[in-house]
C-alpha positions as CSV (number, residue, x, y, z in Angstrom):
1,M,-22.4,7.8,7.6
2,S,-25.0,10.3,6.6
3,Q,-25.3,11.0,2.9
4,H,-25.3,14.7,3.6
5,T,-22.2,14.9,5.8
6,P,-19.8,17.1,3.9
7,A,-16.6,15.7,2.5
8,T,-13.6,16.2,4.8
9,E,-10.6,18.2,3.8
10,A,-8.5,15.1,3.8
11,Q,-10.9,13.4,1.3
12,V,-10.8,16.4,-1.0
13,N,-7.0,16.6,-0.8
14,Y,-6.7,12.8,-1.6
15,A,-9.1,13.2,-4.5
16,M,-7.2,16.1,-5.9
17,K,-3.9,14.1,-5.6
18,L,-5.5,11.2,-7.5
19,L,-6.8,13.5,-10.1
20,A,-3.4,15.1,-10.6
21,E,-1.8,11.6,-10.9
22,L,-4.4,10.6,-13.4
23,E,-3.9,13.7,-15.5
24,D,-0.1,12.9,-15.6
25,S,-0.8,9.3,-16.6
26,D,-0.8,7.9,-20.1
27,F,-4.6,8.1,-20.2
28,G,-4.9,11.6,-18.9
29,L,-8.4,12.7,-18.2
30,E,-9.8,11.2,-21.4
31,F,-12.0,8.7,-19.5
32,Y,-12.8,10.9,-16.5
33,Q,-16.1,12.7,-16.2
34,G,-16.3,14.6,-13.0
35,P,-15.2,17.7,-11.1
36,T,-11.7,18.9,-11.6
37,D,-11.5,21.7,-9.1
38,R,-11.3,21.7,-5.3
39,N,-14.5,23.8,-4.7
40,A,-16.6,21.4,-6.7
41,M,-15.2,18.4,-4.8
42,A,-15.6,20.1,-1.5
43,A,-19.3,20.4,-2.2
44,Y,-19.6,16.7,-2.3
45,S,-20.9,14.6,0.6
46,K,-18.6,12.0,2.3
47,L,-20.4,9.3,0.4
48,E,-20.2,11.1,-2.9
49,I,-16.5,11.8,-2.6
50,S,-15.8,8.3,-1.4
51,T,-17.3,7.1,-4.7
52,L,-15.3,9.6,-6.7
53,I,-12.1,8.5,-5.0
54,Q,-12.8,4.9,-5.8
55,S,-13.5,5.8,-9.4
56,L,-10.2,7.7,-9.7
57,K,-8.4,4.8,-8.2
58,D,-10.0,2.5,-10.7
59,L,-9.1,4.8,-13.6
60,Q,-5.4,4.7,-12.5
61,D,-5.5,1.0,-13.5
62,G,-6.5,2.0,-17.0
63,P,-9.9,2.0,-18.7
64,C,-11.7,-1.2,-19.1
């Protein structure tokens, strides 16, 4: 996977879904530092958005 291959629409949609779930959680976005809008996420590469998605999934489990 090329580092410069743009994020797919499905990846952006999934990241936005995870972000919305995190925002509605007990922790909110207090521990999240990253883009919160679709256009910013769409500018990510596949590799970058994959990392973002993993971070969002990790935050759903609560901060360390």
